[in-house]
Residue, then its C-alpha position, 0 to 999 in steps of 0.5 A: m499499499s502506498a503512503r498516499e493510500s495510506q494517508d487517505q484511509k486516515t481521513t475522517a468524515p468530519e475532515i472531509f465534510v471540514q474540507q467540503a465546507a471549506r470549499a463551498n466557501a470559497g465559492v459563495s465569499t465573493g458576494p453576500l449570503r443570500g436567502a436561508t439556503i447555501c448553493s454547494t459548488e459540488s453537489r448544487r443542492d440547496r441546504t438550509f443554513e441550520s443543517i449546515a450549521a449542525e453538520l458543521r457543529e458536529a465536525a467541530d465537536t469531532s476534530s480540533l478547530s485549528v485543522i479548519p481553515g480560516g474561511a470555514a471557521d468563519l463560515m461556521r460561526v456565521l451559521r451558528q449566528l444564524e440558527v441562533i437568530a432563526k430559534r429566537q422567540t416571537p419579539r414581545i412588549a412588556f409593559k406595567a398592569k396591576g402591579s405587575i410587569l406582563f410580557l405578550d407576545l407581538a404575534g398575538i396583538l391585533a390592534l392597537e386602539a387609543e382610549g384617552n392618555y392609554v392605548s388599548l392593546q388589543y390582545r385575545p382574549n383579553p384586551y390591556l391598557v398601557h399608559e403611552s401615546l399611540s404615536s409613541m407606540a405606533e413607531k416603536l412598534k413600526p419595525y415589528g409589521f404594524i401600521r397606523i390606518h387611522r388618527s386612533v387605530v394601529v393594526n398588526i399587519s399579520a392580523v388583516e383578513e381583508i380590506k375593502p374599498l369605500p365610495t369615499g376613498e376609504y377603506r373597511l379593514r378586518v382583523k382576525g376574529g371579524k372586528e372592522y375598522l376605517v382606514t382613512r384616506t390620510y393613512k391608506d398609503n400604509l396599506r401597500d405594506l400589508a403585503q410584500l406582492w400585490v397582484g392583479s390588473e387594478r391598482l391597488c390601495g391608491 
């Protein structure tokens, strides 16, 4: 048996995978990572970040990181970070209520309604009052998919089920559970954020 053949037999599976990861990394290092998949330059098959991160982690557990090329080690760290982000819980809101601090998933809040100096969080099954202005709440929640549709109403776009145009140029909006709100002309342009893609021949929302 030649020295080359003997060396090949000693190569472990984790080392082979790390070598493949390094080659794949070289193929994608010239541009940003796109979407939730990486396309291997050898197999041409899409694989999720989570599955690749799991395999890289397993390889790291069974072999020394010192043998991983710099590019592959960087890729592994990025994949681990993406895996953590993917597993993060739904964003939550915290507020005081009756002497306690409550935490609610933002996904469960259908809308926010102004009530004097308070904001009513339309959360099923029970609404909650928060001592803050609607404008302040709208600004804080805008990055999380909440849009203003009225001077006294903000809605969670993921809770909207239907909108209907009215002869006045306004809209009627319905959220989960059946409650309806009026969308005034001042805020109707915000309805474009309800979907990432509008299709059909008619011009929707202005």
